[in-house]
N, C-alpha and C positions, 0 to 999 in steps of 0.2 A: 503493498500498498503504499510505503516511501515516498516510492519513482513513483506517482500519481499521484500526488498528493497536489504539489503545485503545479503541473497543468490542471488540476482539477478550481483548483481556485482562479487563474485563471483563463479559464472558459468564462462565459459571458452566461447569466442564469437566462437572459434573452431563450440562448441558441436549445437550452435543456426545455422551459415554460412546455412546447408543445405536444414534446413527450409522454408525459407526466398526463396532458390531460388525454394525449389517443389512450394510454395505458389504460385509466378510467373508463372516457367514451366506451374503450369496446368492452368491456365488461357492465355494462348499463348505468355506468356513472357520467356528471356532466362536472363542461367546465368550472362552472358556477362551487360545488362540492371541492374538485381540485381549487379555485380561489378560497372561499373558507377556510380550509384549509393551513395553506399559505398566510392567512389571513389571521390565522391562529396562532400558529407556528411568530412567525416576523413580528406581527403587531401592526402592518403596515395598514392601510385602509387604499382603495379601492388606486384614487387617486397619485397615491407617492410608490402605489406595488406597479404600476401603468409609466411612473416618470422612470423607475429600475428599467423598464421593458425596453422605453423607447431608448435610453441614455448608453442598454448594452453592456448594464454595472455588471463587475468579475463577482463570481460565487463567496468571494473574500469579499470586497467589499459587502457585497449583499443584505451576508449573514450579520459582516460587519457593525450595522449599522441600522441589524433590526433590533428592536426591545424583543431576542424569545420571551416565551412563555413560560412562568413559573415550574409552569409543568410539563416542560418538554423532558424537563428528567425524567418520568415517570416513562420514557418510551422506549423499551426494553427489545432485546430480539434481536433475530439472525436479518443481514442485510448483504447483499453483495458478499457472501460469506465468511462477514467480521460480523460483534457481536458491537449492537448499538454503543453501550454500554460504558463499554472496555474500548473505546478509539479513542486515542490523548489529542489528537490533533481538533481546538474546539471550530474550526470552520468545517473540518469536514464531517467532524462528529453531527454539527450537525445540521447538515444538507444531505449525512445518511436517514435523521432523523426527520429529513423531509421524502425521502424514498418510501423509508417504511411505512409512513401516513399514507402514499400512496400507494403503496402496496393490502396495507388493511383497506383502502377503501375497494381496491377493484379487487379483492379477495370480497366483498361484501357488513363486512363490519358494517353499523352501528354510527355514524356520526359520532352520537352524544360517548363513544366507549372511544372512537376516533382519534378523538381535542380533549380528552383525562380532564372529561368535567367531574 
């Protein structure tokens, strides 16, 4: 994972966002649900999120400027072969949090459970 970290941090969030939507929609979920998860995790609203997409903000800055939800630490489990809670790099852990939440959405989990309410 080390060799991947810098590459991921420099990728624009806007380049990955459509993949989250596609993954959700293939399983009968919606873009609105994907956005709700992103807003919950990052503290962004529609306007600030759109600015990040328009500016092609990289992952490091996208998560660095976010107000990560206090319950994000409740996100546990495996994603991409890594245990989310064990990922040391903060940006990578936060990116994997979102991967895990989108995964749960695609698997049909209820929003209340996904958003750790």
